[in-house]
C-alpha positions in Angstrom: 163.7 96.8 83.8 165.6 100.4 84.4 168.7 102.1 82.5 170.8 101.3 85.5 169.8 97.3 85.5 170.6 97.4 81.7 174.2 99.3 82.1 176.4 96.3 83.9 180.0 95.9 84.3 179.9 94.1 80.8 178.4 96.7 79.0 180.6 99.3 80.3 183.7 97.0 80.0 182.8 96.0 76.3 182.4 100.2 75.2 186.0 100.6 77.4 187.9 98.0 75.2 186.0 99.6 72.3 186.8 103.1 72.5 189.7 102.9 75.0 188.0 105.9 77.2 188.2 105.8 81.0 185.3 103.3 82.7 183.7 105.8 84.4 183.2 108.3 80.6 182.3 105.2 79.6 179.6 104.6 81.9 178.1 108.1 82.0 178.0 107.8 78.3 176.0 104.7 78.3 173.6 106.4 80.8 173.2 109.2 78.4 172.0 107.1 75.5 169.9 104.6 78.1 172.5 101.4 77.2 172.8 102.0 73.5 176.2 101.2 72.9 176.8 102.4 69.9 175.3 105.9 70.7 177.4 105.8 73.4 180.2 105.5 71.4 179.6 108.5 69.3 179.1 110.5 72.3 182.8 109.3 73.7 184.2 110.4 70.2 182.7 113.8 70.0 183.9 114.5 74.0 187.5 112.8 72.9 187.6 115.5 69.8 186.2 118.0 71.7 189.0 117.6 74.8 191.6 117.4 71.7 191.2 120.1 69.9 191.4 121.8 73.6 194.6 120.3 74.4 196.1 121.3 70.7 195.3 125.1 71.2 197.1 124.8 75.0 201.1 126.2 74.5 203.9 123.7 75.7 204.1 123.7 79.5 207.5 123.0 80.1 211.0 121.9 78.2 214.8 121.2 79.6 217.7 120.5 77.8 221.3 119.6 79.0 224.7 119.6 76.6 227.7 117.5 78.0 230.8 117.6 75.9 233.9 115.0 77.4 236.8 114.0 74.9 235.3 114.8 71.6 231.8 113.7 72.1 229.2 115.4 72.9 225.8 114.3 74.3 222.5 116.1 74.3 219.8 115.5 76.8 216.1 116.9 76.2 213.1 116.7 78.0 209.6 118.1 76.3 206.5 117.9 78.3 203.6 119.3 76.1 200.8 118.0 77.8 197.8 120.3 78.0 197.0 121.5 81.9 193.3 121.2 82.6 
């Protein structure tokens, strides 16, 4: 039995539900670990931590604000997008 036969859609789906990672990442992790779901979960977690550290170092990319005043009432609208760009 080859690795590709062991890694079927139900195994990828199970790992995706457990980890919340995208299907492609789950498939790659399962291929790297030869179908071992527990080891694949560890691989995904390590990749997620590395990705989170990279995003944490990135500065905010955009912010906008608008202040509106009318009849003694003030409204403020603030949009802050701080996702890291790859």
